[in-house]
C-alpha positions as CSV (number, residue, x, y, z in Angstrom):
1,X,11.0,-19.1,-18.8
2,X,14.0,-16.8,-18.8
3,X,14.8,-15.1,-15.5
4,X,15.7,-11.5,-15.8
5,X,18.8,-10.3,-13.9
6,X,17.9,-8.5,-10.7
7,X,18.7,-4.8,-10.7
8,X,20.1,-3.2,-7.5
9,X,16.8,-1.3,-6.9
10,X,14.9,-4.7,-7.0
11,X,16.7,-5.9,-3.9
12,X,14.7,-6.4,-0.8
13,X,16.6,-5.2,2.3
14,X,14.1,-6.6,4.8
15,X,10.7,-8.4,4.6
16,X,8.2,-9.4,7.3
17,X,4.7,-10.9,7.5
18,X,2.2,-9.2,9.8
19,X,-1.2,-10.6,10.9
20,X,-3.6,-7.7,11.0
21,X,-6.6,-9.7,12.2
22,X,-7.6,-13.3,12.7
23,X,-10.5,-15.5,12.1
24,X,-12.2,-16.7,9.0
25,X,-12.2,-13.3,7.4
26,X,-8.8,-12.3,8.7
27,X,-6.3,-10.0,7.1
28,X,-2.5,-10.0,6.8
29,X,0.2,-8.0,5.1
30,X,3.7,-8.6,3.7
31,X,5.9,-5.6,4.2
32,X,9.1,-5.3,2.1
33,X,11.6,-2.6,2.6
34,X,13.5,-1.8,-0.6
35,X,16.6,0.4,-0.7
36,X,16.6,2.3,-4.0
37,X,18.7,5.1,-5.3
38,X,15.8,7.5,-4.9
39,X,15.3,6.5,-1.2
40,X,13.7,3.8,0.9
41,X,10.5,2.3,-0.4
42,X,8.1,0.1,1.4
43,X,5.8,-2.3,-0.5
44,X,2.9,-3.0,1.9
45,X,0.9,-5.9,0.3
46,X,-2.4,-6.4,2.0
47,X,-4.4,-9.6,1.9
48,X,-7.9,-10.7,3.1
49,X,-10.8,-8.8,4.6
50,X,-10.1,-5.5,6.3
51,X,-12.4,-4.8,9.2
52,X,-12.0,-2.5,12.2
53,X,-9.3,-4.5,14.0
54,X,-7.2,-4.8,10.8
55,X,-7.5,-1.1,10.0
56,X,-6.5,-0.1,13.5
57,X,-3.4,-2.3,13.4
58,X,-2.6,-1.1,9.9
59,X,-2.8,2.5,11.0
60,X,-0.4,1.8,13.9
61,X,2.0,0.1,11.6
62,X,1.9,3.0,9.1
63,X,2.6,5.4,12.0
64,X,5.6,3.3,12.9
65,X,6.9,3.3,9.3
66,X,6.3,7.1,9.1
67,X,8.7,7.6,11.9
68,X,11.5,5.5,10.3
69,X,12.4,7.6,7.3
70,X,10.5,5.8,4.6
71,X,10.3,8.0,1.5
72,X,7.6,6.1,-0.5
73,X,4.8,3.7,0.4
74,X,3.2,1.4,-2.1
75,X,0.0,0.0,-0.7
76,X,-0.8,-3.1,-2.8
77,X,-4.5,-3.9,-2.4
78,X,-4.6,-6.5,-5.2
79,X,-5.2,-9.4,-2.7
80,X,-7.8,-7.5,-0.6
81,X,-11.2,-9.1,-0.9
82,X,-13.2,-6.7,1.2
83,X,-13.0,-3.5,3.3
84,X,-15.6,-2.6,5.8
85,X,-16.9,0.6,4.2
86,X,-17.3,2.2,7.7
87,X,-13.5,1.9,8.2
88,X,-12.5,3.5,4.9
89,X,-12.2,7.0,6.3
90,X,-10.0,5.7,9.1
91,X,-7.7,4.0,6.5
92,X,-7.5,7.2,4.5
93,X,-6.7,9.2,7.7
94,X,-3.9,6.7,8.5
95,X,-2.5,7.1,5.0
96,X,-2.7,10.9,5.3
97,X,-0.8,10.8,8.7
98,X,1.9,8.7,7.0
99,X,2.2,11.1,4.1
100,X,2.4,14.1,6.3
101,X,5.3,12.6,8.3
102,X,7.2,10.6,5.7
103,X,6.6,10.8,2.0
104,X,4.4,9.8,-0.9
105,X,1.8,7.0,-1.0
106,X,0.5,5.2,-4.0
107,X,-2.4,2.7,-3.7
108,X,-2.0,-0.1,-6.2
109,X,-4.3,-2.9,-7.4
110,X,-7.7,-1.5,-6.4
111,X,-10.4,-3.6,-7.9
112,X,-13.6,-1.8,-9.2
113,X,-15.4,-3.1,-6.1
114,X,-12.8,-1.6,-3.7
115,X,-12.7,1.6,-5.6
116,X,-16.5,1.8,-5.3
117,X,-16.1,1.4,-1.5
118,X,-13.7,4.4,-1.4
119,X,-16.0,6.3,-3.6
120,X,-19.1,5.6,-1.4
121,X,-17.0,6.8,1.7
122,X,-16.2,10.0,-0.2
123,X,-12.5,9.2,-0.1
124,X,-11.6,8.2,-3.7
125,X,-10.4,11.6,-4.7
126,X,-7.8,11.5,-1.9
127,X,-6.0,8.5,-3.4
128,X,-3.1,8.4,-5.8
129,X,-3.6,5.1,-7.7
130,X,-1.6,2.8,-10.0
131,X,-2.9,-0.4,-11.6
132,X,-0.2,-2.7,-10.2
133,X,2.6,-2.5,-7.7
134,X,4.8,-4.7,-9.9
135,X,4.5,-2.3,-12.8
136,X,5.2,0.7,-10.5
137,X,8.3,-0.9,-9.1
138,X,9.6,-1.7,-12.6
139,X,9.0,1.9,-13.8
140,X,12.0,4.2,-13.9
141,X,12.3,6.5,-10.9
142,X,10.0,9.5,-11.0
143,X,7.8,8.0,-13.7
144,X,4.8,7.6,-11.3
145,X,4.5,11.3,-10.3
146,X,1.1,12.6,-11.0
147,X,-0.2,9.6,-12.9
148,X,-3.6,8.4,-12.0
149,X,-5.0,5.1,-13.1
150,X,-8.6,4.5,-14.3
151,X,-8.9,0.9,-13.2
């Protein structure tokens, strides 16, 4: 395997792990702040089962990020196994609050199952989606604008 050279925009300025909820069906996130020529981008990689407690903590974290000058949020859901469908509107509301304060949001890695949960909650049309966070981060700046995935 040949390692590709790391570009300046691939560098992670800061990373932290956050426990959103505990227990057997807990949830966590890895948050990576990336300094890019187009601005500060946060990759927010979710993992596990998102219930009420996790969504509330996620919303507070997004509010905090929105106040810190983040231009773009990539919410990677590729490792999310389940979202309590009753909390989907609260999640979408938290995303909308972030977007109104800070910048754009792209939801990446939604499985068909998760997309169906957003659809059942009447929230799918409110999302800007991309198949994978890795592909989006590798895309040239501005390439993602207006693109919707059909995953």
